[in-house]
C-alpha positions in Angstrom: 0.2 -0.2 0.2 1.1 3.5 -0.6 0.4 6.7 1.0 0.0 9.4 -2.1 1.5 12.7 -1.2 -0.2 16.1 -2.5 1.8 16.3 -5.5 0.4 12.5 -6.5 -2.8 13.4 -6.1 -2.5 16.7 -8.0 -0.5 14.6 -11.3 -3.7 12.7 -10.5 -5.8 16.0 -11.2 -3.4 17.1 -14.4 -3.9 13.4 -16.1 -7.7 13.3 -15.2 -7.8 16.9 -16.6 -5.6 15.9 -19.9 -7.6 12.6 -19.9 -11.3 13.9 -20.1 -11.2 16.4 -22.3 -14.6 16.3 -23.8 -15.9 17.4 -20.7 -16.1 16.8 -16.6 -15.0 20.2 -15.7 -11.5 21.9 -15.5 -9.2 21.1 -12.5 -10.0 23.8 -10.0 -12.4 21.9 -8.0 -10.3 18.7 -7.6 -7.3 21.1 -7.2 -9.8 22.8 -4.1 -10.9 19.4 -2.7 -7.3 18.2 -2.3 -6.1 21.2 -0.6 -8.7 21.0 2.1 -8.6 17.4 2.4 -4.7 17.7 2.7 -5.4 20.9 5.2 -7.7 18.5 7.0 -4.7 15.9 7.7 -6.5 13.6 5.5 -4.0 11.5 3.6 -4.6 9.2 1.0 -3.4 5.5 0.0 -3.3 3.1 -3.3 -3.5 -0.7 -2.5 -3.9 -3.2 -4.6 -6.9 -5.2 -3.4 -4.5 -8.3 -2.4 -2.9 -6.1 0.5 -7.1 -5.6 1.8 -8.9 -8.1 3.6 -12.2 -9.7 2.4 -15.0 -7.9 4.4 -13.3 -4.4 3.6 -15.5 -1.9 2.6 -14.1 0.0 -0.3 -14.7 3.2 -2.8 -12.9 2.7 -6.5 -12.5 5.6 -8.3 
C-alpha cells in the first residue's frame, strides 16, 4: 500500500483533466478538494486488492 503525496494527487488531477478533455469540468474543483483534504489532515492511499481483507468496504474511483 502506498500513501499518496499531495503532489501525487495533483498529478492525478492533471492526468484526469487531459484524459477527460471531452467534458467533466476543469481542474479547479479537484485541486480545491485536494487542498482541503490535506489541510484537514486526511491522507490518500493506493492499494492493490490483494492487500485488503475480504470484508473491507471500498470506494473505487
